[in-house]
N, C-alpha and C positions, 0 to 999 in steps of 0.2 A: 468649457473649462470649469473645474471645480476650485473654489477659493476657500472653502472651509470643509472640515470633516463632515461628510454626509451622515445623517442619522439613519440607523437601521430601521427606524419606524416611519420614516418619511416615504410612504408608498407613492406619493405624487412624483417623486424623483425616479425617472426611468432607469437609472443605473441601479438603484436600490431594488426596484421591482425585478429587474433582470437578475440580480444577485440572489434574491429569494427564490425565484422560479428555477434558477440553475442549481442551487444547493438541494432543492427538493428532488430535482432530477438525479443528481449524484447520490442522494440518500436512498432513492428507490433502487438504483442500480446496485448499491451495496447491500440492500435488503435481499435482493435476488441472488447476489453473488454468495452470500453467507447464509442463505435460508435453510440449508440442510443441517447446520450445526446443532440446533435444538431438537431435531427429530432422529438423529443418528441412532440413539439407543432403541427407539421404536422400530427403526428399520432393521436393526440387528435382531430384535425379538421376533419380527415377522418373517424375516428371510433366513432360513437355516443355512443358505449358501453364502451369507455375508458374514465375514469374520472381522475382528478388530484390526487385523493386518490389512484387510481390504479397505477398511475405513481410513487408516493412515494413508493408503494410496490415493483415496479419493481427495483427501485433504491436500496432498501434493499436487495432483492433477488439477485441482480447482484453481490453483494460482499459476499453472504452467503456461498456458497460451495467453495469459495476460501480458507476458513478456513481449512477444512479437506483436501482439494487438496494440499495445501502447506505442510502439514504434511506428507501426503502419498508420494508426489513427492520428498520431502526431503530425505526420506528413499530410494526411488528407485534410485536416482542419486548417492548416496553413494554406492549402490550395482552394478548398471549397467553402470554408467558413464552419464555425462550430455548430450553428443551428441545425443544418442539414444532417451533419454526422451524428450529433447527440440524439436527435429525434429518430434517425434511422437505426442506430444501435439499439435503442430501447424497444423499438418495434420488432426488429429481426430476432432479438434474443428471446422472444417468446417461444420460438421453435425448440431450442435445446432446453429451455425452462420446462416446457410441458413434457418433452421427451424424458427428462430426468424424473419429473414428478410421477409419471406413470410407467417408469421402467420396471421390468420384471426379471432382469438378469444383470450380472456384474458388468459385462461388456458394454451393455447399453448405458448403464450408469456412468462408467468411465468415459465413454465417448461423449455423452451429453455434458458431463462436467467439464471435460476438456474444452468443448465448444463454448460452454457458458462462461468459462474464465475470461472470454473476450469482453464480457460486460464490465470487467474491471478497468477497461480503457476509458470508461466514461469519466473518470477522474480528470485526466489530462485535457479532455474537451472543455470541461468547465473552467479549468485554469486559463485556457485561452479566451473563453468568453468573458471571464471576469477581467482579464488583462485589457480586453478591448474597451471595457466600460469604466475603468478607473485609472486615474493618472498615477504615475510612479510615486507621488507623495503619499498616496493612501492605498497603494496596491497591497501592502503587507497585511493590514487589517482586513481588507476585502477578501484576499486569498485565504487568510487564516480562518475567517468566519465561514467561508464557503467550504473549506476542507474539513474544519472541525465538526460542523453540524451535518455535513453530508456523510462524513466518515462514521458518524454515530449510527448510520444505517445497519452496520454489522451488529452493534449491541442491540438495536431495536429488533433485528431479525431473531436473535437468540431469545429475546423475551417474548415477542408477540406470536411468532409462528407456532411454537408449542401451545401457547394459550389458545390461539384460534383453533388448532387441531383438537385439543382436549375438551374445551369448554364451549365451543361454538359449532364444531363439526362432528361432535361425538367420537373423537379419536381418529378422524380421517386426516392423517398427515399428508396424504397425496394432494388433496384439494387445498390444504393450507399452503403448500408449496406452489401449486398452480396459480392461486389467487395473486401471489406476489408478482408473477410474470405477466399476468393479465392486466393488473393495475398499472404496472410499469409501461406496458405497450400502449395502453390508452393514454397515459400521461405523455408519452412520446409524441403522439399525434397532436395532443393539446399544445405541447411545447413548440412544435413546428410552426403553428399558426399565431402564437402570441409573443414570440421572442424575435428580436432582431440581432444581427451579428455585431453591430456596433452603433454608437450614437449617430443621430442625424448630423451631417456635416463633417463627420470624421472620415477621412480617407485613409484606409489601411495602407501600410507600405506595399510597394509593388511586388508582386509575387514573381519569382524567377524560377524557370524550369531547371530542376536539378536531379530529376529521376528519383526523388526522395532522399538524396544524399545531402548532408549538411556541408555548406561551404566552410573552408578553413582559411586561416590567415597566414600560415607558414608551413614549411615542410615538417617542423617539429610537431606542430599541431596535427598535421596529417597522420604522423606516426601515432600520436596519442589517440586519435580517432579510431584507427584500425585496432589498436590494443583494447580500447574500451568496448568495441563490438564483440570481441571474443567471448566474454563471460555470458553474453546473452544467449549464445548457442551452447556454451558449456552447461548452463543450467537446464536447458532442454534435454541435453544428453543425460543428465542426472535423472530426470523424470522418466526417460525411457528405461533406465536401469531399475528404477523403483518398480515400474510396471512389470519388468522381467521377474522380480522377486515374488510377484503375486501368483498364488496357486489357485487354479480352477479345476476341481475334480482330480487333484494330484498332478496337474500338468501346468507348467509355467504359462502365464498369460501371453507373454512374448518370449520366444526362444532366444538363445544367445546369438544365433545366426541373424535373427531379425534385429536384435540390438545393434550388432555390427553394421548391418545394412543402414539402420537409422542414423548411426554415428557417421558413416561415410556420407550419407545424404546431407547431414548437418554441416560436415566439413566442406562439401562441395558448394553448398548454399553460402557458407561463410566466405569462401574464396571468390564466389560470384559477387558477394556483397563488397568485398575488398576491391575487386575489379571495377565495380560500379562507382565506388567512392573515389578511387584513384583516377578513373577516366574523367570524372567531372572536375576534380580539383587540380590535376596537373596543369592543364592549359591556363587556369586562373593564376596559379602560382608562378608559372613561367612568364606570363604576361605582366605580373605584378598586381597584387591586390590593392585596390584603392584604399587610402587611409580611412575613409568614412565607412568602409565595409568590414574593417578588421574588428575582431573581438577575441578575448582570451579563452581559448578552448580549455586551458587548464582549469578554469572556473567550472566549466561543464563537467569535467572529470571529477573535480572536488565535490560537486553537488551529487554526482552519481554515488560517491562514497557515503555521503551523509544519508541519502535515502535508503541505501543498502543497510546502513547501520541503525537507522531509526525505524522506518516503516517496515523493512525486512524483519527487524527484531520484533516489532509489534505483532506482525502476522504469525511469527513463529511462537512467541511467548504466550499468546492468548489461548493456544491449543493445549498448552501443558500446565498452565497456572492452577486450574481447579484441582487436578490430581496432585500437583505439587503441594498445595496447602493442606489437602486432605492427608497426605502421607506424613508431612513434617509435623503436623499438629494432631495426629490421630490419637495420642495419649492424653490429650487435654480433656479433662472430665469435670462435670458438675459434682456438687457434694453428694448427690445420690448415686454417683458412679456412671451416669449416662454420658454419652459422648457429646462434646461441644462441637467439634469440627465434623459435622456430618457432610455428606456430599452436597447437600443443598447449601449449607453454610459455606463450604469451600467455593462453590460456584458464585455465591454472592460476594465473597471476599475478592475472588479473582476478577469479578465484574468491575471492581473499582478502577481497574486499569483502563478499561474501555470508556468508562463514564467520564474520564478526565478529558476526552475529546471535546466535549461541549465548551470547556473553558480554555484548556491549555493550547489548543491549535489557534484559536482566534487571538489569544494573548501573545503567542509566538509571533504572529504576523504584526500585531500592534506594537510589541517591543522592537521589532525590526524597523518599523516606521519611526518610532520615537527615539531610539538609541542614537541615531545619526550615523551609524556604521553597520551595514548589513553583514559584513564579514565578522566583526567582533561579536555581533549577536549570534551568529553561527558557531563561533568558537566557544562562547559561553554555554550554549545549549549542548554541544557535543561533550564538553567537560562534565556537565550535569548528568548526561547519559552514562558516561564512563564510571562516575562515582555511584550512580543509582544502581546499575546492574551489578557492580562489585559488592555493594551492600546487600543486594538480594542473594548473592552467592553466600554471604555470611549467614543469612537466614537459613539457607539449606545446610550449612555446616554446623550451626550451633542451635538449631531448633530443639524443641522438646524431644523429638526423635531425630537426632542428627544423622545426616546422610552417611557419615563415616562411622556412626555409632559412638561418637565421642561424648565426653561429659558435657552436659548442657550448661549454658551460661548462668541460668537461674534455676532454683529448685524445681523439681518435677511437679510439685503440687501448687506451684505459684507461677504458672506459665502464661496466664492471661495477659500479663504485662508484655511479655515477649510477643504475643500475638498482635497486640495493639501496635507495638513498635514495628512489627513486620508489615502491617497494613499501611502504616505511615511511610515506611521505606518504599513499598510498592507504589503508592500514590506519588511519592517523590520522583521515582524513576519514570513513571508514566507521564508526569508533568513535563519533564524534560524531553522525553521521547516525542510526545505529541507536539510540544512547542517547537522542537527542532524541525518537525515535518512542516509546520506552518512557516517557519523561518526559511526553510529551503525553497518553498514555492513563492515566498515573498521576494526572493532574490532572482529567480529564473526570468521573469519578464524583463528585468533590467539588463540582462546580459546582452540580448539582441532581440528587440521587440518583434521584428518580422519573422523570427524563428522560434518564437515562444512555444508553439506546438511541438516542434521536433525536439527542442531541448527538454521540455516538460515530459515528452514521450519517452526519451531515453532515461532521464532520472527516474520517472515513474516505473519503467521497466526494471531498473536496478533495485527498486524496492522489492519486486517480486523475485528477482535473482537472489537477493538476500534471504527472502523467506524460504525459497527452495533449498539454498545452500545450508541455512541453519537447521531446517527440518530434517534434511538428509543427515547432517552430522549428529543431530540429536539422538539418532538411533544407536550411536556408538559411545555414548557417555552418560554419566549420571547428571542430575539436576544441578548440582553445585558446579561441576565443570562446564556445563552448558551456559549457566549464567555468567560465570567468569569469562567464557568465550565471547559472549555478547558485549561484556565490558571491554575486552581487548579489541573487538571490532570497532567499537566507538572511539577508542583511543587511537587506533590507526587512522581512522577518518579525521580525527582532531588534528593529528600531526600533518596529514596530507593537506587539509584545508589551510593550516597555518602557512605551509610552503607555497601552495598552488592557487589558492582562492584569492581573487582580486576584487577590491571594492569597485562595483560597477559605477561608470560615469552616469551622471544625471539620474541617480537612483532616487532622488527625492524632489524632482521638479513637479510642479503642479500644472502640467500641460500634457496633452496627448501627442504633441509634436516630438 
C-alpha cells in the first residue's frame, strides 16, 4: 500500500521502476508506429509510382487496424497479463516493420502498414500495467506520466528518423526505419524478463470467461454496448473505401465489387460480435447481476467520446498543421522580402502541438488526482478543447492569407504578432487535448478495475476511429471548416459526458483492494 505520492526519481520503488520501463516500451512502439512521417518526402522522390494521394492512404491505413487490435489486446491482457502481451507485441511487430522498410511496391507498403498499425495497441497494455502498480489515489498522475512521455514517441520519430537517415546513414531511409523495429523487438525481450505484472502480495481480481465480451449491468447497458461496437466496424469500412480510391497504373487498388465484399464481411463480423455479446450477457441479466459486479456502462461510452474527440483529433491534426501554417502565413516576410514561414518553420511551429505531450498529459492525470472529481476534470478539459479548436478556426479565417480571402485582422506588413498569437492558441488547444487524454485514462481504471484492459481497449480504439473519421472528412473541406468540426466534436463529447459520465466510486482510495 502506498501512503504518500511516490517520487518519479525513486528507482528503489518497484512501482516507479515498472512505470519507467513501461513508458519506454510505449515510447518505442510509437516511434515505430509513426516512423514513416519524416521520410515520406524522400520516399516520394525515390519512387515514381508513389503519389501524394498514395501517401494520404498510407496515413489512414496506418491507424486502421489499431482499432480491432486495441479491442483484442484489451481482452488478452485481462486474461494473460500485460507483461507477456506487451513483450510479444514488440517482438512480433518486427516483421511488418522490416517488410515496410524494404518494400518496393505500393501494395507491399499498404499491407505492411496495415499490419504495423497493430503496434498502436501497446498503449492500452501499459495502461493496464500501470493500473496494476498504482493505487486509485495516484493512478491519474501515473497514467498521465506514462501516456505523456510514451506518446512523445511520435514526435521523437519525426525528429530522429530523418536525422539518422541523412546524417548517420548517408541518406539511407530504409535502414533508419528498420533500426526502430529492431531496437523495439530487442527491448521487448528485455521487458519480458525484467517486469512483473503486479506487486508482490497483490492478488488481481478473478478473471471470468466471457469470450472477450464485456459484462454489463442492465438491458439498457447492453443496448449501449451494441451501439458503441458499430463505429469500430464503420471506421474500417471507411478505410476500405479510401483504398478503393487509390490508383495503381490507372487501376483502382480495390475494385468496388471488392469494397462491397469487404463491407458485407464487416457486417457479418459485427453481427457475430453482437451474437457473442448477447449470448454472454443475457443469462447474467436474466439471473440478476450481483450488486458488487455492477458498473455504469454510460461512463464507458462517455470516455469513448472523449478519446474520439481528443486523441482522434490529435492524430488527424498533426498531419495537416505544417501545411496549414505554411499556407496561412505564406505572405509573412522579412524586411528584405524573404519568406518567414518556410516549410521548415511551419514544421517547427506545428511541432509545438506534439511537444505539449511531455507536460500536458502528466498534468491532466495529476489534476484529475488533485481536483477531487474525475468527472469535473473531464468536463473542464473538454470545454478547453472546444474553445481551443474554435480559436484555431479563427486563425484559419483571419490569418495574413485568410482561407476565405477576407480582410486580415491586422495590417499585412505587421503580421508577426498574429503569428505569435496563433502559436499561443495552438499550444492552448494542445494543452487541453493532451490533458484530456491523460484525464480519460486516469478515470478508466476506476470504472471497473478487473476490466481495465477491455475498457481501455475500447476507448483507445475510439481514438483511432476518431482519427479515421476526421481524416476522411478532411478530404471534403477546407482547414477552417475542419478545425470548427473538431471543436464541434469536442462540444458533443462535453454534453454527452455531462449527461452520462458518472463519478467513479473509490476513485481516490489509497489501496489496491
